[in-house]
C-alpha positions, 0 to 999 in steps of 0.5 A, a space after each residue: 500500500 502506497 503512502 498518501 500524497 502529502 500536501 503543504 497544508 497537511 505537512 504544516 498541520 503535522 509540524 510541532 515545535 522541538 521538545 523543550 522538555 527533552 532539551 532540559 533533560 539533555 542539559 541535565 544529563 550533560 551536567 552528570 556525564 564524565 567530563 567537566 561541564 561545558 568542556 565539549 563546547 558547541 557539541 553540547 549545544 548541538 546535542 541539546 538541539 538533537 534532543 529537542 528534535 528527536 524528543 529524547 535526552 538520548 538522541 540516536 542517529 542511524 541513516 544519513 542522506 543528502 538530497 542534491 536538487 538540480 535545476 536551471 535558471 532563465 536569469 543566466 541570460 542576463 550574464 550573472 554567471 561565468 559558466 554556460 548553462 549546460 554545466 548543470 546537466 553535466 554535473 548531474 551526470 558527474 554526481 551519478 558517476 561518483 566523480 563530484 566532490 559531494 559524491 566522494 565525500 558521501 562514499 567516504 562518510 557513509 552518506 546516501 546520495 539522492 540526486 533530483 532533476 527538479 528542472 534541468 533545461 536539457 534532457 537527462 538519460 534515465 538512471 536508477 539513482 536519478 529522481 526525474 521531477 522536471 517541474 520545468 525546463 529552467 525557470 523564467 528570467 526573474 529580472 523580467 517576470 516570475 520564475 515559475 507559476 504558483 502551481 509549479 511553486 506548490 509542486 516543487 514544495 510538495 515533491 520535496 515534502 514527499 521525498 523527505 517522507 520516503 527517505 525518512 521512511 527508509 531509516 534516515 535520521 539526518 538529511 542534508 540538502 545540497 544544490 546544483 544550478 548554474 546561476 542559482 546564487 542570483 535567485 538565492 540573493 533575491 530570496 534572501 533580500 525579500 525575506 530578510 529585508 536586506 538590500 541586494 548589495 548585502 545579499 549578492 556575492 561574486 558567485 562563480 568568480 564575478 569581477 567588481 563590475 560584473 558584481 555590480 551588474 548582478 546586484 542590479 539584476 537582483 534589485 530589478 527582479 525584486 522591483 518587477 516581481 514584488 514578492 511578499 516576504 510573509 508568503 514563502 510560496 509567493 517568494 519562490 514563484 516570483 524569484 526562486 528556483 525549482 531546485 530551491 523549492 524542492 529543497 525547501 520541501 525537503 526541509 518541511 518534510 523532514 521537520 514534519 517527521 521530527 528528523 534533522 535537516 543539515 543546511 549546506 551553503 547559500 542556496 540551501 540557506 535560501 531554501 531554509 528561508 522559504 521553509 521558515 516563511 511557510 512554517 516558522 517552526 521549521 527553524 527548530 529542526 535545522 543545523 547550519 553546517 558551515 558559513 559559505 564565502 558567499 556574502 548573502 549566506 551570513 544574512 540568511 543564517 542571521 535571519 534563521 538564527 543559526 550558528 554554523 559549525 565551521 568556516 572553511 571558506 567553502 562555496 562549492 554547494 552540492 551539499 559538500 559542507 552539510 555532508 562534511 558536518 554529519 560526523 560532527 553531528 553524529 559525535 554530538 549525539 553519541 556523546 550525549 547518548 552513550 557517555 556514562 555519568 559519574 555515578 555509573 562510572 564510579 568516578 568522583 565528580 568535581 567538588 565546589 571550588 576544586 578540581 576541574 573547571 571548563 577542562 583545565 586544572 584550577 
């Protein structure tokens, strides 16, 4: 028996906040583990977040997957990128062949790779590991009109929701989201500006190596897209339809579907951040279920993370996309969960706890 198709409204109805009670229990457990309080630093914060997501002070992470969604963008006709559009399709084939950076990382780290054709302009051959949704053959040029129709925007989100439900149903607890789409930093800049209220010069970066003059042009294109389309920042579907991308919509749906099922979403870089903004515009609670892997070198990513109130786990100057940063963060997140769940307490280990004003403090001798 197949599962019923999950609509946006149905998914949002099922979403509940992360468990504050489980987070309190996790914090209490941290204080009794065989280590000085706070000595694992950010890992303790991550573990408490995981406790809230899973509703348990001993969160368990089993399967891991990354959803890499690909699509093309009509705005590339405005000269906002230095790469030809056909690279999108070529890179999809590279993912499927195992030759891309994210593919190599997935193989090394035991992460399942799921590739989605959300709206690549050209035809792709049938492949057992490719999900062909093809919501459109690239978006419209957002500088002169909407990216897609409202019905296409809804289809993007719902495809992502149902994909997440399928993936979680297969035993995955940690889902990363990544992207591929030549020109997609431009719609991501427009989305970030629309939802965060930041100006395009604060959300638009060099992308694939723009010169200062080319960057000024790109900022103008983003501003033009906002002026022409006037997206409603309180309506995620409206923002997606007017200035988004097919792959961004699918990833936003993955965020909502993962949240609905109380699993963890790991955001990658700028485009994933834009998808997170769309998801939060549709359902603010989705913020509770996100972990930001890293901060991209793309300027607008910091603005997106600030709006989402997320602190990235690391900054390695990465800006590739594909889900690379998110996949790289998965072992850190797993380690955080394992330490909270599997370390023993002082009493269980027969180890003396610290006394007042003596012993260890923050991992250093006093």
